[in-house]
C-alpha positions, -999 to +999 in steps of 0.1 A: -268+616+008-243+612-020-248+581-042-222+571-069-212+540-087-176+526-093-167+497-117-134+480-099-113+450-104-110+457-139-144+457-148-155+429-130-174+445-101-198+472-096-199+490-063-227+509-056-217+533-024-242+559-005-220+584+015-238+603+044-209+629+050-217+660+076-201+690+076-182+677+113-182+644+126-181+607+115-187+601+079-211+567+069-208+545+043-229+516+026-213+496-001-232+471-021-207+452-045-222+431-074-202+409-101-209+421-134-204+385-152-229+358-140-207+333-157-174+336-133-170+308-107-170+312-069-135+311-063-134+343-092-160+361-074-146+356-042-113+371-056-129+400-076-148+409-049-119+413-025-098+430-050-129+457-053-128+462-017-091+465-020-094+490-046-120+510-029-097+517+002-070+528-017-088+554-030-083+585-012-119+596-007-124+561+014-091+556+029-102+569+066-128+544+067-131+515+090-152+485+079-175+474+106-198+450+094-200+429+063-231+407+053-224+377+022-251+370-001-242+333-011-257+308-039-243+278-022-231+285+013-227+247+019-197+249-003-188+287-006-188+294+033-153+284+044-137+304+015-155+335+028-143+327+065-104+323+052-106+352+029-116+374+061-093+359+087-068+384+071-087+414+060-097+442+079-113+430+113-151+434+114-177+414+122-190+389+090-224+375+084-228+351+060-262+340+044-273+318+020-295+339-003-286+341-040-281+374-059-309+370-086-285+387-111-270+348-114-241+355-098-224+334-070-221+365-044-229+396-037-216+416-006-228+446+017-203+465+037-207+491+063-180+518+073-174+543+093-145+571+101-131+575+132-113+553+161-113+516+144-130+489+157-125+461+179-138+424+169-134+393+189-153+359+189-181+350+208-203+317+217-225+303+190-203+303+166-207+342+163-184+372+164-187+407+178-173+441+165-175+470+192-172+507+181-172+530+205-172+569+200-189+601+219-196+583+247-215+557+228-203+519+218-221+501+192-220+466+189-226+443+156-231+407+163-230+383+136-236+345+126-252+334+158-261+296+147-258+261+164-266+225+156-296+198+165-331+203+177-358+223+160-361+258+152-379+267+184-353+255+204-321+269+183-338+303+181-342+301+221-307+292+228-293+320+198-314+345+218-298+335+256-263+335+236-270+367+223-283+382+255-254+369+276-232+385+253-253+421+256-253+416+298-215+410+296-211+448+285-237+461+307-263+461+283-301+447+279-316+436+251-346+453+256-326+488+262-302+485+237-307+460+208-325+481+179-321+455+151-318+417+146-320+396+115-334+359+119-322+339+083-345+307+087-335+274+065-369+266+048-391+294+061-424+279+050-413+251+074-395+264+104-406+303+109-430+291+132-407+279+158-387+311+158-423+332+162-431+311+194-395+311+210-392+348+201-422+359+217-418+340+249-381+352+253-394+385+247-418+386+274-389+366+299-370+401+290-400+424+296-405+432+256-442+432+253-473+451+233-474+477+261-439+482+258-416+479+229-402+451+202-373+456+181-371+463+144-363+429+125-363+409+092-369+371+094-366+358+061-352+327+046-314+320+044-297+289+048-262+283+067-234+259+054-246+233+082-279+212+074-287+209+108-283+247+117-322+260+109-318+296+123-288+322+122-291+354+142-272+390+134-280+419+159-272+455+166-273+471+198-258+505+211-243+512+249-250+543+260-282+554+246-310+572+262-345+562+261-354+598+245-331+590+216-355+560+201-388+559+186-407+532+169-424+534+140-462+523+130-475+540+102-513+527+115-530+541+081-511+515+062-502+486+088-510+469+119-493+464+150-474+430+140-490+417+177-521+416+163-511+386+139-490+367+168-456+381+162-432+407+177-410+430+163-413+468+156-422+479+122-395+505+122-373+522+148-355+559+145-322+564+164-319+599+171-281+614+178-272+653+178-262+653+141-282+625+124-310+604+128-310+564+118-339+550+108-342+512+107-374+498+083-378+460+094-386+435+067-420+453+049-444+437+027-475+441+009-500+439+039-524+465+050-537+478+083-556+450+093-528+425+088-538+411+053-517+403+023-530+432-003-526+421-042-525+384-039-506+371-072-498+407-086-463+413-080-462+449-096-490+461-070-475+442-043-444+463-051-458+494-053-478+490-021-445+480-004-431+510-012-459+528+000-457+511+032-420+517+036-428+557+029-451+558+057-427+542+080-403+567+072-422+598+070-434+590+106-400+588+111-394+625+097-377+611+067-380+602+034-372+575+005-344+606-005-328+593+028-322+556+024-285+546+022-292+508+015-321+483+003-325+449+003-348+433-017-363+396-013-380+377-040-398+345-036-401+339-071-371+344-090-394+347-121-405+379-110-368+394-108-366+414-143-402+431-136-392+440-102-358+451-113-367+474-136-394+492-112-366+497-088-341+508-113-368+533-125-380+546-090-345+543-072-319+547-099-292+555-073-300+539-042-276+511-034-297+480-035-296+439-044-321+416-052-320+384-037-339+351-037-350+346+000-387+335+001-412+355+030-427+343+060-462+342+043-466+325+009-489+348-008-464+373-002-441+379-030-419+403-025-404+421+008-376+447+014-359+463+042-336+495+045-319+518+066-321+557+062-302+587+077-311+617+082-294+651+093-305+666+124-296+694+148-305+680+185-276+691+211-294+668+239-280+637+227-244+626+218-232+629+182-230+596+163 
């Protein structure tokens, strides 16, 4: 993994980049774009982000990449989302996720982009206000679905609608939720109030789809994240792969440090490893300071919670044959913005070159002060499976 930083848009944007570049085959890039000036208004912020993206893609080393997925982290989605949508109508075609999670550096927006070399992806609109990007390569097709949302009803009924709509989209391509979906994100309006409805609807829907404690669940993050519409209580993003073989997928538990999620009533995997001929992807779900009995560890202590969270993530990666050195990007969520200076210093000391973003987003249990998720890419040499 090669990590690098560029200062773009005449010094107004910092681009943190991780690049996985094998000797042969597909290159992968994760970019986290941050404004360097917190005083800029949103319109200038957006213009600078778009200028930075254009500047990066004009560099020879990045010109062969195609964006697959973008996620904008916004301070005020009700007033900002329409401009994001307009800006992306004319840009490179890929799925766009828009989430109300304010960057903790005081800026109006940050941006995460995933991109690959190889054939160009295709993007279409799908029901429930969502978009679908498909990228076919080496006999596999990867699908990114973003921004599923609806209005009306409570969080339970909305989650049920979104999961049905997402599953219908997978079924139209000959996939199922159980066999093909590798990663989901649930963004919740006021997580302390509405998260319970998501848990109930997801558990019931998964049971209907054959996802149980005796089979497997799906790597996931359930976190606070508002949308533009006040009545839209839940938003859903998902990633699936068509053509995947069961042997390529391993679920990660780290039982010395973590307990199975079903023991406290939720239904997601702690982590998932997907193996290809030339690499493995490790998707680590939202992970906090928790022990193997499902209890919150170090209540009220942000420093010790951060360290325990790191330890849990490290053990999940280790079980998947990887390590923190393979992490391509990190999303870090804080309940209390006042903890940001301490946490930023800790992360910058331990992970100075890993692309990361710090966001205001309360976690699903009030006593959890911090949560993180990440994706790692590990070189492999297993010709039993297709290359990525």
